[in-house]
N, C-alpha and C positions, 0 to 999 in steps of 0.2 A: 504494500499499499504506500502510496506516495505521501510525503509529508506536506502539510499545507504550506502554501507560499505566504511568507510574512512580508507584506508590502509596507514600506515605510512612507507614509503619506507626506511627511515633511521632506524627505529626500526627493520624492517624485515632483513635489511642488517646486522645489529649488531647481531641479532639472528643467522643468518647463520654463520657469522664469529665466534660467540661464541661457536657454536656447533661444527664447523669444526676444530677449533684450537686444542682442546684436542684429537680429532680423529686423526689428522695429527701427533701429539706428539706420541700417542700410535703406529701408523703405523711407524714412524721413529724409535722408540724404538725397535720394533720387526721386522725391516726390513729384517735382516738376516733370521730369521725363516720364515717369509712370503715368501721370495724368494725361500727358500728350498722347501716349500710346493707347490709353483707355478711350480717349476721345476718337481717335482714328479708328479703332476697333469697333466702337459703337456706331460710328458713321457707316462703316462697311457692313455691319450686321443689318443695320437699317436699310441700306440700300439693297442688299440681298433679299430681305423679307419684302421690300417693295417690288422688286423684279419678279420674285417668285409669285407674288399675288397677282401681278399684271399677266403673267403667263398663264396662270390658273384662270383668271377671267377671260382671257382671249380663248383659251381651250373650250370653256363652257359656252361662249358665244358661237363658236364654229360648229358645235353640235346641233344647236337649233336650227 
């Protein structure tokens, strides 16, 4: 029979904070570049949805 795993909650919390802190620092440093990329990606997704909607509407009109 396996022994139960003893998880030290304090150790896990410190590990999560220790990993997340540098990641948040990098995100803060590159915030302007990340924002620019997110804007471009959202624009491209919006254009793709619009094009797919237009194609779907044209296909439905051709069926009639």
